[in-house]
C-alpha positions as CSV (number, residue, x, y, z in Angstrom):
1,M,78.5,-57.4,88.2
2,V,74.8,-57.4,89.0
3,Q,73.8,-54.2,90.9
4,L,70.6,-54.5,93.0
5,S,69.3,-51.8,95.2
6,Y,67.8,-53.0,98.5
7,Y,65.5,-50.0,98.6
8,S,64.0,-50.2,95.1
9,G,60.7,-48.4,95.1
10,M,59.4,-49.9,91.9
11,K,57.5,-53.2,92.4
12,R,55.8,-55.4,89.9
13,K,53.2,-58.0,90.8
14,T,53.9,-61.5,89.6
15,S,52.8,-65.0,90.4
16,I,55.0,-68.0,91.2
17,T,54.3,-71.6,92.1
18,L,56.3,-73.1,95.0
19,S,56.4,-76.5,96.5
20,E,54.8,-76.9,99.9
21,D,58.2,-77.6,101.7
22,V,59.7,-74.5,100.2
23,L,56.7,-72.4,101.2
24,E,56.8,-73.8,104.8
25,V,60.4,-72.7,105.1
26,V,59.5,-69.2,103.7
27,D,56.7,-69.0,106.2
28,R,59.1,-69.9,109.1
29,M,61.6,-67.3,107.8
30,T,59.0,-64.6,107.5
31,P,59.0,-62.4,110.7
32,E,55.7,-62.0,112.5
33,G,53.7,-59.3,110.7
34,G,56.0,-59.5,107.7
35,S,55.1,-60.7,104.2
36,R,56.1,-63.7,102.2
37,S,56.9,-61.4,99.3
38,E,59.4,-59.4,101.4
39,T,61.0,-62.6,102.6
40,I,61.2,-64.1,99.1
41,E,62.6,-60.9,97.7
42,R,65.2,-60.7,100.4
43,L,66.3,-64.3,99.8
44,L,66.5,-63.8,96.1
45,R,68.5,-60.6,96.4
46,D,70.9,-62.3,98.8
47,R,71.3,-65.3,96.4
48,I,71.7,-63.0,93.3
49,T,74.4,-61.0,95.1
50,R,76.2,-64.1,96.2
51,E,76.1,-65.6,92.7
52,A,77.4,-62.4,91.2
53,R,80.2,-62.3,93.7
54,R,81.1,-65.9,93.0
55,T,81.1,-65.3,89.3
56,R,83.4,-62.3,89.8
57,D,85.7,-64.3,92.1
58,L,86.0,-67.1,89.5
59,K,86.9,-64.6,86.8
60,D,89.5,-63.1,89.1
61,L,90.9,-66.5,89.9
62,E,91.1,-67.3,86.2
63,A,93.1,-64.1,85.6
64,I,95.4,-64.9,88.5
65,N,96.0,-68.4,87.2
66,R,96.6,-67.2,83.7
67,N,99.3,-64.9,85.0
68,A,100.6,-67.0,87.9
69,E,104.0,-67.9,86.4
70,R,104.8,-64.3,85.5
71,L,103.6,-63.1,88.9
72,N,105.6,-65.7,90.7
73,E,108.7,-64.7,88.7
74,E,108.2,-61.1,89.6
75,A,107.8,-62.0,93.3
76,E,111.0,-64.0,93.3
77,D,112.8,-61.1,91.6
78,V,111.6,-58.7,94.2
79,L,112.7,-61.0,97.0
80,T,116.3,-60.9,95.6
81,Y,116.4,-57.1,96.5
82,Q,115.7,-57.7,100.2
83,V,118.7,-57.3,102.5
84,D,119.4,-59.6,105.4
85,L,119.0,-58.0,108.8
């Protein structure tokens, strides 16, 4: 899984080109006195984290689905040991 630190001290300057509509949204999301760079970094970190979580969840789901029949059989077996109250 992707590990990002929200408090990384090391920064590198880069240049990106954004469409006007995206830049307008970024400006609206940037707090007064804040910077576009901070807003864009926060949005990217959030997206990267969400995507990594989604990828992990899909892998987990695939593993569950691969083993579903065996897991269901085990669950049914366990239920046979329950006593009626």
